[in-house]
ZASE-329915 format. One line per field, with one value per residue (C-alpha): x, y, z. Coordinates in nm, 2 decimals, always signed. Example, Ala and Ser with C-alpha at 12.3 -4.5 7.8 and 13.67 -1.06 7.14 Angstrom:
2
east <- [+1.23,+1.37]
north <- [-0.45,-0.11]
up <- [+0.78,+0.71]
// end
This chain:
118
east <- [+0.02,+0.14,+0.22,-0.04,-0.30,-0.23,-0.23,-0.59,-0.71,-0.61,-0.71,-1.07,-1.10,-1.00,-1.25,-1.57,-1.47,-1.44,-1.78,-1.93,-1.81,-1.95,-2.28,-2.29,-2.16,-2.43,-2.70,-2.57,-2.48,-2.46,-2.80,-3.00,-2.79,-2.93,-3.24,-3.25,-3.33,-3.08,-2.81,-2.87,-2.84,-2.51,-2.36,-2.45,-2.31,-1.96,-1.93,-2.04,-1.74,-1.49,-1.53,-1.50,-1.19,-0.98,-1.09,-0.88,-0.55,-0.30,-0.24,+0.11,-0.01,-0.30,-0.04,+0.20,-0.03,-0.25,-0.54,-0.63,-0.92,-1.03,-1.03,-1.26,-1.49,-1.53,-1.60,-1.87,-2.05,-2.03,-2.18,-2.44,-2.52,-2.53,-2.73,-2.97,-2.98,-3.32,-3.20,-2.89,-2.87,-2.84,-2.71,-2.41,-2.37,-2.37,-2.10,-1.90,-1.90,-1.82,-1.57,-1.40,-1.39,-1.16,-0.93,-0.96,-0.89,-0.59,-0.42,-0.51,-0.34,-0.05,-0.07,-0.11,+0.20,+0.43,+0.37,+0.35,+0.66,+0.82]
north <- [-0.01,+0.34,+0.63,+0.83,+0.56,+0.56,+0.90,+0.94,+0.65,+0.81,+1.15,+1.01,+0.83,+1.16,+1.36,+1.11,+1.10,+1.52,+1.51,+1.28,+1.51,+1.81,+1.67,+1.57,+1.91,+2.08,+1.90,+1.93,+1.59,+1.23,+1.13,+1.44,+1.37,+1.01,+1.09,+1.35,+1.18,+1.33,+1.34,+1.00,+0.87,+1.11,+0.94,+0.61,+0.67,+0.80,+0.50,+0.31,+0.48,+0.44,+0.03,+0.03,+0.26,+0.09,-0.24,-0.15,-0.06,-0.30,-0.54,-0.47,-0.09,-0.21,-0.45,-0.16,+0.06,-0.20,-0.14,-0.50,-0.55,-0.18,-0.24,-0.57,-0.40,-0.12,-0.35,-0.54,-0.23,-0.12,-0.45,-0.43,-0.09,-0.18,-0.50,-0.41,-0.07,-0.08,-0.30,-0.11,-0.07,+0.34,+0.28,+0.06,+0.35,+0.59,+0.42,+0.36,+0.76,+0.83,+0.56,+0.39,+0.71,+0.92,+0.60,+0.53,+0.90,+0.89,+0.58,+0.71,+1.04,+0.84,+0.70,+1.06,+1.20,+0.95,+0.94,+1.31,+1.35,+1.11]
up <- [-0.03,-0.12,+0.13,-0.08,+0.01,+0.38,+0.39,+0.21,+0.39,+0.73,+0.66,+0.56,+0.85,+1.09,+0.85,+0.95,+1.30,+1.34,+1.13,+1.40,+1.69,+1.48,+1.46,+1.81,+1.95,+1.70,+1.86,+2.21,+2.29,+2.19,+2.28,+2.13,+1.80,+1.79,+1.88,+1.56,+1.23,+1.03,+1.33,+1.34,+0.98,+0.92,+1.25,+1.14,+0.78,+0.94,+1.15,+0.84,+0.66,+0.94,+0.94,+0.58,+0.56,+0.83,+0.67,+0.34,+0.56,+0.53,+0.80,+0.88,+0.93,+1.17,+1.34,+1.40,+1.53,+1.74,+1.54,+1.46,+1.74,+1.64,+1.28,+1.35,+1.58,+1.35,+1.06,+1.24,+1.35,+0.98,+0.87,+1.13,+0.99,+0.64,+0.67,+1.00,+1.03,+1.20,+1.45,+1.57,+1.91,+2.00,+2.33,+2.19,+1.91,+2.21,+2.37,+2.05,+2.03,+2.37,+2.44,+2.10,+1.87,+2.10,+2.15,+1.73,+1.67,+1.89,+1.73,+1.37,+1.43,+1.54,+1.17,+1.02,+1.21,+1.08,+0.75,+0.74,+0.87,+0.64]
// end
């Protein structure tokens, strides 16, 4: 996988995380954002895109940045959203936004920093 390809994927993942953070802020909280039809749809699409993009990063980089389990989890969330949208538990999505996304953001920022410094 080329450096340009990794940077593009990392930038896109960070953009999706940022978009989710903006949606939550605009709605004054995660629960209010998920209660809003457009907010919920936008957050779900962002999570779907994060899972898809992480899954397209070479395994060697995922291992290096301790992202194997994160990628499996994100891709499982992606699949659940894509195939059972109405069955998605919003409490789980709330936990993903509150707990998982900040940790994921830190790890992905590490990749971005390393690749930008090269």
